[in-house]
C-alpha positions in Angstrom: 89.7 123.4 94.8 89.0 119.7 94.4 85.6 119.4 95.9 86.0 122.2 98.5 83.5 125.0 97.9 85.8 127.8 99.2 86.2 130.4 96.4 88.9 132.5 98.1 91.9 131.5 100.3 91.1 134.5 102.6 87.8 132.9 103.6 89.7 130.1 105.4 90.3 130.7 109.1 94.0 129.6 109.0 94.7 132.2 106.3 94.2 135.0 108.7 94.8 133.6 112.2 97.6 131.7 113.8 97.0 128.6 115.9 96.6 130.5 119.2 94.0 132.9 117.7 92.1 129.9 116.1 92.1 128.2 119.5 90.7 131.3 121.2 88.1 131.7 118.4 86.7 128.2 118.7 86.9 128.2 122.5 89.5 125.5 123.2 92.4 125.4 125.6 94.9 124.2 123.0 95.1 123.4 119.3 97.7 121.5 117.3 98.0 120.2 113.8 99.9 117.2 112.5 102.6 117.9 110.0 102.4 116.5 106.5 105.3 114.1 107.2 103.6 113.1 110.5 100.4 112.3 108.5 102.4 110.1 106.2 104.2 108.4 109.1 100.8 107.7 110.7 99.9 105.9 107.5 103.1 103.7 107.9 105.1 105.6 105.4 108.6 107.0 106.1 107.4 110.5 105.1 106.0 112.3 102.0 107.9 111.9 98.8 107.7 115.4 97.3 108.6 114.1 93.8 105.9 111.4 93.8 103.5 111.8 96.8 102.1 108.4 97.9 98.5 109.9 98.3 96.6 112.9 97.0 97.4 115.5 99.6 96.5 118.6 97.6 94.0 119.8 100.1 96.8 120.0 102.7 99.8 121.0 100.6 98.4 122.9 97.6 100.5 120.6 95.4 97.8 119.5 92.9 98.7 116.5 90.7 96.9 118.3 87.8 96.1 122.0 87.5 92.6 122.7 89.0 90.2 124.5 86.7 87.4 126.9 87.5 83.8 125.9 86.9 83.9 128.0 83.7 86.8 125.9 82.5 89.4 128.6 82.8 92.8 128.0 84.4 93.3 128.8 88.1 96.9 129.7 87.4 97.7 132.7 89.6 94.7 132.0 91.9 95.9 128.9 93.5 99.0 129.2 95.6 100.9 127.1 98.1 
C-alpha cells in the first residue's frame, strides 16, 4: 500500500478493534477520528469529491487513483479492499 509497510489489513489495530477498544489498548480516556469530509473541510474544501478527489487520500479511503502493485509486480486485485 503506497509506502506503508503493512502486508495484511488484519495487522492494523483498527481492523480488529473499535474506537473504545483502541482507546483502552493505548491507555487514553477518549479517542476520536476526523471524517474524510471533515478532513477536506479542514483544508478549506466543501468536502471530498468522490468522482475526482482533490487530494490523494488512498491511505484513508482505500480509493487508489491507480491500482497498487505488489513488490513482485503482480496485481493486488482481491487483496486491497475498501
